[in-house]
N, C-alpha and C positions, 0 to 999 in steps of 0.2 A: 191856722185853719186846722191843723192836726190836733191841737188842743180842744178845739171845738167839737171835732169829731170824737175825740177821746171822751168827752163829757156827754155827747150824744148817745155814744155806744152803752154807757152806763145806764143813762136815763131810759133810753128806749128799750134796753134790755129788761129793765125792771117793770116797765109797763106791759111788755109783751109776755113777760112771765106770768101775769095774772090772767092770761087768756085761757078758755076752757079747751082750746085745741091744742093737742100734744105737740104738733110740729112747730106751732108758734112758740110754746113754752121752750122747746129745744133751742129755737132761735134766740130767744131772750137770755136764756141760761148762757149759751155761748158768747153772746154779746156783753153780758156782765162780767164774765171771767176774763175775756179779752180785754174789757175796759180796765179792770182792777189790774191786770198785768201791765197795761200802758201806764196807769198811776204809779205802780211800783217802779217801772223803769224811769220815770221822770224824776221822782223824788229820791230813790234810793239806788238806781242802776245807771246805766247809759242809755238815753233815749235816741238811739240811733235809727235811721230810717228803716232798716230791714225789720226791726222790732215793731214797727208802727204799721206795716202792711195789714197784718191780721186785724188790728183795732179799726183802721179804715175801712176794710171790707165788712167788718162786723157792722159798723155804724151805717154804711151805706145799704146794707140789707135790712137791718133792724129799724132804722129811722122811719122809712115809708110804711112799714107794717104798723109801727106804733102809731103813725099819724092817722092811718086808716082807722085804727082801733079807737082813737081820741074822737075822730069825727063821728064815728057810729055811736059812741057814748053821749056825746054832746054836739049835735048837728049844728048848733049856733056858732061853734068856733071854726067851722070849715073855711070862712074867709081868712081868719087869722092863720090857720095852717097853711092855706094857699099863698098868703103873703109871706110867711116864713120861708116856704119852699122857693118862691120867686126870688127872695133876697139871697138865699143859699146858692141858687144858680147864678145869679149876677155877680156874687161875691167870688165863686169859684172861677168865673170867666175872667173877671178883672185880675185875680191873683195869677192866673195861668198866663195872661197876656204879660204881666209884670215880669213873671219868671222867664218867659221866653225872650222878652226885649232887654232885660238887664244884662250887662256883659261884665264878667269879672275874670279878666285874663292875666292877673297879676303874676302867676307863675310863668306864663309865656313871655310877658314883658321882662320879668326878672331873668329868665334864660337868655333872651336876646341881649340883654344889657351885659350879663356876666360874659357872654361869648364875645361881645363886641369890646369891652372895656377892660376885662381882666386878662392877665398873662395866661397863656395856654397851660402853664404849669401850676397855676393857682390851686391850692387845696381848699374846696369848699364843703362845709358840713351842712347836710340836710336834716331836718328835724320833724317832718310830717310824712304821713303815709302818701298824701297826694304829691307831695314833693318827690318822694321816692319813684312813685309809678310815672310822674310826668317827666322827669329829668334824667333818669337813669336808664341806660348806662352812659355815662360820660366820663372821660378820663380825668381824674383828679377830684371828682366829686362823689360823695358817698354818704351814707347815713351816719352822722356823728351827734347823737342827741344829748350828750352830756358833756359837761366841763372837762371830764376826765378823758373822754374819748376824743374831744376837740384838741386837748393838749397832748395825748399820746400819739395822735395822727398829724401833728404839726399843722393843723387847720389855720388858714389865714382869714377865711371869711366864713360865715354861717348864715343861712337862709331860713326865715321864720315866716309863719302865717299866723297873725295875732289872734284872731278869733279861734282857730282850731286849738292852738296851744293853751290859751286862757281857759277854754271850756274842757280841757283834758282829753282831746281827741287826737293829739299828735303823739309822737315818740317821746319828745321832750316834756319834762315837768313844766307846769306854768311859770314856776319861779325862775326859769332861764330867761324869760323876757324881761323880768325886772333886773336881773344881773346884766344882761346886754344893754338895756337902757342906761344903766349907770357906768358901765365899763367898756363899751364898745362904740364904734362910730358908724352910724347908718350912711351907706354910700348909696343906696338905691331904696326908694319907697314908692309903693303904689297902693292906694286905698280902694278897696272894692267893697260891694254890698254883702258878699257872702264870706269871704275870707278875712275881712278886715284889712290890717295893714300887712302887706307883703314886703318884707325888708330884707335886703342884704347888708349884713353888719361886717365890718371890718375889725378884727380882733386885735386887741392890745396884748402882745405876747407876755409882757411882763406881768400884767394885771391877771392873765390867765393863769400863768405859772404860780403866781402868789395865792390866787384862790384855791387851786388844787393841792398846793403844798400846804395851806392852811386847813385843810380838810373839807373844803366846800367843792363838791364833785357834782351835785345836782343830778342824780342818777335818773335815767328815763322811767316813764310810768308804763310803757308798753313796748312790744316789738321784739323782745329778747336781745336787745342791744345793751351796751354797757356805757 
């Protein structure tokens, strides 16, 4: 839906920019500029939700204005415009219901499993922003997003969220997932619609030491950790 609104923001903005009315042209220019910023964030930056608010708001303002202008220019397309508006409303309603009804409580399940199954003194490394905010503070758990920090802090387990890390939104580099799949043992897994696979991995100390000693540290991509 956000990519649809991104496209509508640019197209509607171009249409409104041709209006003889200065206020409409201002709306059109703003819509085009925010749409282009959204395109840049998708292809060259980080398309995080906070950067999409201005694009969504611009599209919600400019699209109805553009629709009114199109109908004024070509009255015969008013039924097509009305049908498109109805489809957008129904699609938004369906997606909203889906978003509210789906449950992805992988972190909660992982936390409950670790509390129940791991020894109280177990050292667990966290690799994502959501993991940090959702699970800390907790004795023995801390953000350890690289092989070097996992080795230096004597971590026995590491918790990952597959979709976040693979798309570059966690602290750890996406390559950490590949290394864990080849060198660690998954002891808990939950698959959800938003975070993908939430996994607790049991680390093999010898393989971890060998990787770091061989120069493979997989430094984090964000967060100021090492």
